Structures are given as structure tokens and as C-alpha cells.
N, C-alpha and C positions, 0 to 999 in steps of 0.2 A: 434450587441450589444444585449445582453440578459436582459430581464425585469423580475423582480419577479412577482409572481402571484398576489401580492397586489397592484402592480402599478395601478394608476388611472389617466384617461385622461379626461379633458374637450375638447369636440369637438364642435366648432362653424361653422356652414356652412349655406349657402342659400338653401332655398327649396321653389318653388312657391311663390316668392315674400316675404318671410319671412325669419328671421335669426333663426335658431334653436341652442340651446345650450343644449347638452347631455352630459352625464358622461358614460364612458366606460372603461372597463379592458383591451382591446386588440385593438390595432390600427396598421395597417401595410398596406404596399403596397398590392393591390389586384391582383390576377392572371389575372383578367380581365383588359387589358391594358387601362390606363387612370382614374382608380377608385382608391379609399382609401377604405380599409376594416376595418370597425368599428364592433367589436364583443363584447359580454358579457356586453351587455347595463346594466346600473346602475340605478334602480327607488327606491325611498322611499316607504317603505310598511307601510300601516297604516291601522288598523281595525277600522271599523265603520265610524266615521265622515271623509269628505274628508277635508284634511288640506289644500293641495294646488292644485287648478283646473288645473294648468298648468301642474303639474306633472301627475294628473290624464288624462290628455289629451295627453300627451305623450306616458303614459303607454298604453292607448287605441290603439294610433296608431302604437306604436313599441314594445308593451309587448311580442308578440309572433314572434319577429324577432331575428333570431340566429345569422346572420351576415348582417349587412347593408353596401352596395356599394355604395358610395357617389363619383360622378365625382369629380376629383381633383380640377378642375376650380371653384367649388362651396364651396371648403373648404376655411374658412376665416383664422381660427387659430386652432391648436392642442396645448394644454398645458399639461404637467404632472403635477398633483396637490397633495397636501398632503391629502385633504379630500374633500368630495362631498359637493359642494354648491348648490345653488337652480337652477333648470332646468328652462329654459325660452323659449318662442317663442315670438319673436320681429318683428314688421312691418321693413322691409329693409329700408324704405324710412326715417321714424322718429325716429326710434330706440325705440318706445314706446312698451310695452308688449301688447301683442294681447289678452290674456286671463288676465281678471281683477281678481285679488286675492280674493276679497270678493264682493258679489252682492250689487250693488248700490241700496239706498233705492228708493222705487217708489214716483213718484212725487205726491204732493198732488192735490186733485181734486178741 
């Protein structure tokens, strides 16, 4: 099955006790047996102020990655989507986001 170059996939997978949700343009079976190949990762690009710390953390971790090889048993779901949503890192147990979108105010002394 051929895909257009504008195809966009939401990939959800387990990684070190967390659930990662990334967006990519290419997803296929890897030449490495038992792995899924995820390439051309898509990140939002903002100048200046960091709008989404989760996106920033994911870009720091995977920004220089050409192709990500994820073990097939770690994949939770792969969806072909119309447009990019918000990337996320969640705790595998609770499903709560690991990175808080905005800093919490300091407790008064």
C-alpha cells in the first residue's frame, strides 16, 4: 500500500514506564526483526517563548533522530490522522501527563 508524502501518523508506545505520543510522516516494519520503524518525526516549531514544554522535551530527546526503531511489543497504537494534535508523555500506570503544561505557582511561605 502506498502512502502520500503528506500522510501523518500518531504513534503511541511504551518507553521506560511512560506512554509516548509522537507524530511522524513514515511508519513501517523495520529491517530489524521485531521492530517498527518510525521516521520523519513531526514537531511544532515556535520562535522565542516555549509554548508546550512536552513538545520541547520530546524535541530535545528525539529532535536529531532520523529513524526511531521501536520494539513491536511496545507499540500501543498507530493511527493515520488528518492533522497533528498535541504530543504527550504520560505515566503508564495513571495515564496522567508527566510534563505539566504550565509551572505551578510557588507555595506561600
